[in-house]
Structure formats: structure tokens, C-alpha cells
C-alpha positions in Angstrom: 3.6 10.3 -9.8 1.5 7.1 -10.3 0.5 7.3 -6.7 -0.4 11.0 -6.7 -2.6 11.0 -9.8 -5.4 9.1 -8.1 -5.1 11.5 -5.2 -5.6 14.5 -7.6 -8.5 12.8 -9.3 -10.1 11.9 -6.1 -9.7 15.5 -4.9 -11.4 16.7 -8.1 -14.2 14.2 -7.6 -14.8 15.4 -4.1 -14.8 19.0 -5.3 -17.5 18.3 -7.9 -19.6 16.5 -5.2 -19.4 19.6 -2.9 -17.2 17.9 -0.3 -14.9 20.9 -0.2 -12.7 20.4 2.8 -11.6 16.9 1.8 -11.2 18.1 -1.8 -9.1 21.0 -0.7 -6.9 18.7 1.4 -6.3 16.2 -1.4 -5.8 18.8 -4.1 -3.4 20.7 -1.9 -1.4 17.5 -1.3 -1.3 16.9 -5.0 -0.2 20.5 -5.7 2.6 20.3 -3.2 4.1 17.3 -5.0 3.8 19.3 -8.2 5.6 22.4 -7.0 8.4 20.2 -5.7 9.2 19.1 -9.3 12.1 21.6 -9.8 13.8 19.9 -6.9 15.1 17.5 -9.6 17.7 20.2 -10.3 19.2 19.8 -6.8 20.5 16.3 -7.6 23.3 15.3 -10.0 21.9 14.2 -13.3 22.8 10.7 -14.5 22.1 11.5 -18.1 21.5 14.9 -19.8 17.9 16.0 -19.8 16.2 16.9 -23.0 14.3 20.1 -23.6 11.1 18.1 -23.3 12.1 16.9 -19.8 13.0 20.4 -18.7 9.7 21.7 -20.0 7.7 19.0 -18.2 9.5 19.6 -14.9 8.7 23.4 -15.1 5.2 22.9 -16.4 4.5 20.6 -13.5 5.8 23.2 -11.0 3.8 26.0 -12.7 0.6 23.9 -12.7 1.1 23.1 -9.0 1.3 26.8 -8.3 -1.8 27.5 -10.3 -3.7 24.8 -8.5 -2.7 26.3 -5.1 -3.9 29.7 -6.4 -7.2 28.1 -7.4 -7.6 26.5 -4.0 -6.9 29.8 -2.2 -9.4 31.6 -4.5 -12.1 28.9 -4.1 -11.7 28.7 -0.3 -11.1 32.4 0.6 -12.7 34.4 -2.2 -15.6 32.3 -3.3 -16.0 30.6 0.1 -17.7 27.6 -1.7 -17.4 25.5 1.5 -20.1 27.8 3.1 -22.7 26.4 0.7 -22.3 22.9 2.2 -22.5 24.3 5.8 -25.8 26.0 5.1 -27.4 22.9 3.6 -26.5 20.6 6.5 
């Protein structure tokens, strides 16, 4: 996740600057890696996981789904990307 955190932050930065298509791409990429967190359960565990580890895996997955929901809402409901098209 060390590699993906800068991708998410960069996506957020582009979003705040109004560069929506690039922001949507980077944030979607970041959210896809988040929703894949429960895949941890498909592999044999080397050591038993604590409640904290289980919670963080599921929290990461839920946050990824919420981010995808936000991206869909922003792009299809709010259509914020139209504001940058009209100013160019």
C-alpha cells in the first residue's frame, strides 16, 4: 500500500484542482486496490490474524466501495467534469 497511497493523494489533489478525469482515474485505481483487501482471506494464513487485522481489512474494503460510490456520484450525478469543459 505504500505505492498506492501517493496515487490516492495525487488523485485527491487533481480533484481539488478541478482536473476531474485524471482525478477520477487515479481515485478509481486506488479504490480498486482497496476493495481487493478481502482477497487476503483466499490465501492460507501464516499466523492467526487479530481482531484489529480483520477490522482493518474490512474497513479498507468498505472505504474502497464508498470511494467508488463517491466517484460515481461526482461524475454522473453532479457532473462536476462539465464545469471544466465550459471554462476551456
